[in-house]
C-alpha positions in Angstrom: -48.4 13.1 19.9 -46.0 14.2 22.6 -44.0 11.0 22.0 -43.7 11.8 18.3 -42.7 15.4 19.0 -40.0 14.2 21.5 -38.6 11.7 19.0 -38.5 14.4 16.3 -36.7 16.8 18.5 -34.3 14.1 19.6 -33.6 13.2 15.9 -32.9 16.8 15.0 -30.6 17.3 18.0 -28.6 14.3 17.1 -28.4 15.2 13.4 -27.3 18.8 14.0 -24.9 17.6 16.7 -23.2 15.1 14.4 -23.0 17.7 11.6 -21.2 20.1 13.8 -18.7 17.5 15.1 -18.0 16.1 11.6 -17.2 19.4 10.0 -15.0 20.6 12.9 -15.8 24.2 12.0 -14.2 25.1 8.6 -11.5 22.4 9.0 -12.1 19.1 7.2 -10.4 15.9 8.4 -8.0 14.2 6.0 -9.5 11.6 3.7 -9.1 8.2 5.2 -8.1 6.9 1.8 -4.8 8.9 1.8 -1.9 6.5 1.5 1.4 7.1 3.5 4.6 5.3 2.5 6.2 3.5 5.3 9.0 5.1 7.3 12.6 3.9 6.6 11.6 2.1 3.4 11.8 2.6 -0.3 8.3 1.0 -0.7 5.8 3.4 -2.1 2.5 2.2 -3.6 1.6 3.3 -7.1 -1.6 4.1 -9.1 -1.8 4.1 -12.9 -2.9 6.8 -15.2 -5.5 4.4 -16.5 -6.8 3.8 -12.9 -7.6 7.6 -12.8 -8.9 7.7 -16.4 -6.4 10.4 -17.2 -5.3 11.2 -20.8 -2.4 8.8 -21.5 -1.8 10.5 -24.9 -0.7 13.7 -23.1 2.0 12.0 -21.1 4.7 12.0 -23.8 4.2 15.7 -24.4 4.5 16.5 -20.7 7.7 14.4 -20.3 9.3 16.0 -23.4 8.4 19.4 -22.1 10.0 18.6 -18.7 13.1 17.3 -20.3 13.5 20.3 -22.5 13.1 22.6 -19.5 16.1 21.3 -17.6 14.0 19.2 -15.2 15.9 16.6 -13.1 12.9 14.9 -11.3 9.2 15.0 -11.4 6.6 13.3 -9.2 2.8 13.3 -9.2 1.0 11.8 -6.1 -2.7 11.1 -6.1 -4.0 10.7 -2.6 -0.5 9.8 -1.6 0.2 7.1 -4.2 2.7 7.7 -7.0 1.1 8.1 -10.4 4.2 9.5 -12.2 7.9 9.4 -11.1 10.5 10.5 -13.7 14.2 11.3 -13.6 16.1 12.9 -16.4 19.1 15.0 -17.4 21.6 12.9 -15.4 19.5 12.7 -12.2 18.2 9.7 -10.4 16.1 8.7 -7.3 19.1 8.5 -5.0 20.7 11.9 -5.8 20.0 14.9 -3.6 19.0 18.3 -5.0 18.5 21.7 -3.3 15.0 22.9 -2.4 16.0 26.6 -2.5 13.2 28.8 -1.3 10.7 25.9 -1.5 12.4 24.9 1.7 11.0 28.0 3.4 7.9 26.0 4.1 9.9 23.6 6.2 10.5 26.5 8.5 6.7 27.2 8.5 5.9 23.7 9.6 8.5 23.7 12.3 7.2 27.0 13.6 3.7 25.6 13.9 5.1 22.5 15.8 7.1 24.7 18.2 4.0 26.9 18.9 1.9 23.8 19.5 4.5 22.6 22.0 4.2 25.9 23.8 7.9 27.0 23.4 7.1 30.0 21.1 4.2 32.3 20.4 3.9 33.4 16.8 2.1 36.6 17.9 5.0 37.5 20.2 7.7 40.0 19.2 10.9 38.4 17.9 13.0 40.2 20.4 11.4 38.1 23.1 13.5 35.2 21.8 16.5 36.9 20.1 16.9 39.7 22.6 16.7 43.4 21.9 19.0 44.8 19.3 18.7 41.9 16.7 18.1 44.6 14.1 19.6 48.1 13.4 16.1 49.6 13.7 15.1 51.8 16.6 13.9 49.7 19.5 10.3 50.9 19.3 10.3 49.8 15.6 12.1 46.5 16.2 9.5 45.7 18.9 6.7 45.9 16.3 8.1 42.8 14.5 6.4 39.6 15.5 7.2 36.0 14.5 4.2 36.1 12.2 5.7 39.1 10.4 8.7 36.9 9.6 6.6 34.1 8.2 4.4 36.6 6.3 7.3 38.6 4.8 6.0 41.9 6.2 8.6 42.7 8.8 9.2 46.2 7.4 12.9 45.6 7.2 14.8 46.8 4.1 14.9 44.1 1.5 17.2 46.1 -0.8 20.4 45.5 1.3 20.9 41.9 0.3 20.4 38.5 1.9 22.7 38.8 4.8 20.7 38.8 8.1 23.3 40.2 10.4 22.2 43.1 12.6 23.9 45.7 10.4 22.0 44.5 7.4 18.6 44.5 9.1 17.5 48.1 8.8 14.1 49.8 9.2 12.1 50.6 6.0 8.5 50.7 7.3 6.5 49.7 10.3 6.0 45.9 10.6 2.8 44.9 8.9 2.6 47.8 6.5 4.9 46.6 3.7 5.3 43.2 2.0 8.8 42.3 0.7 10.4 39.0 0.0 13.3 38.9 2.4 15.8 36.4 3.8 15.0 37.7 7.3 12.5 34.8 7.6 15.5 32.8 8.5 15.5 34.4 11.9 12.6 32.1 12.7 15.0 29.2 12.7 17.0 31.0 15.4 13.9 31.7 17.4 13.0 28.0 17.4 16.5 26.9 18.2 16.8 29.3 21.2 13.4 28.5 22.5 13.9 24.8 22.3 17.3 24.9 24.0 18.6 22.8 21.1 19.7 23.7 17.6 17.7 24.1 14.4 18.8 20.9 12.7 18.3 18.7 15.8 14.8 20.1 16.5 13.9 19.8 12.8 15.1 16.2 12.6 13.3 15.0 15.7 10.1 16.8 15.2 9.6 16.5 11.4 12.2 14.8 9.3 12.4 11.4 11.2 8.6 11.3 11.8 7.8 11.2 8.1 10.8 9.3 6.8 12.5 12.2 5.0 16.2 12.1 4.2 18.5 15.1 3.5 20.4 17.8 5.3 20.5 21.5 5.8 23.6 23.0 4.2 24.8 26.5 5.0 25.7 28.4 1.8 26.8 32.0 2.3 23.7 33.8 3.8 21.4 30.8 3.3 20.6 27.6 5.1 19.4 25.4 2.3 17.8 22.0 2.5 19.0 19.2 0.1 17.3 15.9 -0.3 16.2 13.3 -2.8 12.9 14.0 -4.7 10.8 11.5 -2.7 11.7 13.3 0.5 10.2 16.5 -0.9 7.2 14.4 -1.9 6.8 13.1 1.6 6.7 16.7 2.9 4.2 17.7 0.3 2.0 14.7 1.3 2.2 15.7 4.9 0.9 19.1 4.1 -1.8 17.7 1.7 -3.0 15.4 4.6 -3.4 18.5 6.8 -0.3 17.8 8.9 -1.1 14.2 9.6 1.1 11.1 8.9 -0.9 8.0 9.3 -2.6 8.5 12.7 -0.1 11.1 14.1 -0.7 14.8 13.9 2.8 16.1 13.1 1.9 19.8 12.3 -1.2 21.3 13.9 -4.1 21.2 11.4 -5.5 24.6 12.4 -2.1 26.2 12.0 -1.7 24.8 8.5 -5.1 26.1 7.6 -3.9 29.5 8.7 -0.5 29.1 7.0 -2.0 28.3 3.6 -4.4 31.2 3.5 -3.7 34.9 3.0 -1.6 36.1 5.9 -1.7 39.9 5.5 -3.6 42.6 3.6 -0.9 43.5 1.1 0.0 40.3 -0.9 -3.2 38.3 -1.1 -1.3 35.4 -2.7 1.0 34.8 0.3 0.4 32.8 3.4 3.2 31.8 5.9 6.0 31.3 3.3 3.4 29.4 1.1 2.3 30.9 -2.3 -1.5 30.9 -2.9 -3.4 30.6 -6.1 -6.9 31.7 -6.8 -6.5 35.2 -5.4 -7.4 38.5 -7.1 -3.9 39.9 -7.0 -0.3 39.1 -6.1 3.1 40.6 -5.4 6.5 39.2 -6.6 10.0 39.3 -5.0 12.1 42.4 -5.6 9.2 44.7 -6.5 6.5 46.6 -4.7 4.2 46.4 -7.7 0.8 44.7 -7.4 -0.3 42.4 -10.3 -3.9 41.8 -10.9 -5.1 38.2 -11.5 -4.2 34.8 -10.2 -0.7 33.6 -9.4 -0.9 30.6 -11.8 -4.0 31.0 -14.0 -3.7 27.5 -15.5 -3.6 25.8 -12.0 -6.7 25.0 -9.9 -7.8 27.9 -7.7 -7.1 26.0 -4.5 -3.5 25.3 -5.4 -0.9 26.4 -2.9 2.8 26.0 -3.6 6.3 26.1 -2.2 8.4 27.8 -4.9 12.1 28.0 -5.0 14.8 29.6 -7.2 15.4 27.9 -10.5 12.0 26.3 -10.5 12.0 24.0 -7.4 8.3 23.3 -6.9 5.8 21.7 -4.5 2.2 22.1 -5.7 -0.6 20.9 -3.3 -4.0 20.7 -4.9 -6.7 19.4 -2.4 -9.6 19.5 -4.9 -7.6 17.2 -7.3 -6.0 15.1 -4.5 -2.6 16.0 -6.0 0.9 16.7 -4.8 3.3 17.5 -7.6 7.1 17.9 -7.2 9.6 19.4 -9.7 13.3 19.7 -9.1 15.9 20.8 -11.6 17.7 23.8 -13.1 15.9 26.9 -14.2 13.4 26.3 -17.0 13.4 29.7 -18.6 14.7 32.9 -17.1 16.2 33.1 -13.6 13.5 33.4 -11.0 13.4 33.7 -7.2 10.1 32.0 -6.9 7.3 32.2 -9.4 8.2 32.0 -13.1 6.5 31.7 -16.5 7.3 28.0 -16.2 4.6 27.5 -13.5 1.8 28.4 -15.9 3.3 26.6 -18.9 3.8 23.5 -16.8 0.2 23.5 -15.6 -1.0 23.8 -19.2 0.7 20.4 -19.8 -0.5 18.9 -16.5 -4.1 19.8 -17.3 -3.9 18.0 -20.6 -2.9 14.9 -18.7 -5.3 15.0 -15.7 -8.4 16.4 -17.5 
């Protein structure tokens, strides 16, 4: 009897121990089936719509819709493999296009890498890196602003003064953490990383992210903005990296725990915003250039677990873990001019659903 009890206890101990290690808390490991295209190669494995038992009849309608809505390129990845890759309206696979604010999430990824390397602390005040007086706010108010506030869009600085991020234009509006406002001041995180690394933003970005996943493209300074331009597959590579929880093959490029934090609600005001990522499936959301709160999901037609990088004129990266999807759209504005979210998001997902369901 004692032997049987001992064996039972041993079995339970092993079973619960394995369960704890496998789940790694709330963080799931990337599916081993995820495909990664090789670095420095145009090779990219594909998967057919028939392989996935999707609705082939819905494809023509989707492509016509994309064409009519000024799309230049569109890619769907399933577990990393290309299911759909289309170019239209004078664009092709080799041509670069701007990411607009969808590129903000590149800054998020680099911030996570820099923190993992120990050169920055996202909970630290920004003035630790940029020095006191980087804003026009009183010092006691400036010192409330942390790096996380920049990534969460709740620095409290006045968003009504335009996109210039010089000291004169960064003026106090509210205490950091008490007001959400879509603001170009996030760009100061690039300065934080550059100064902390003893390098410059482009060099650090290229060595820590771009080259490691085989992206092409360049940062181009345009007025008050530092905008990333690349071909569509490079945007898809980045989306795949995020889908794979920061891994590329067997290398952890962006810390997984940081990405989990970045793609969940980052503050108490805009439930649908993480660290420069937009989040679906929340009860309410805020939009750029307004302090209004809107009830309901960000993109009702999209799966609840969708999170997205959204840029002006409908530049899109959608990541949908439950469907194993990464979806990319580049082009000119589909409907009305929009800084991030637009009516096109929900309309597009209506067409996508007809295809994948």
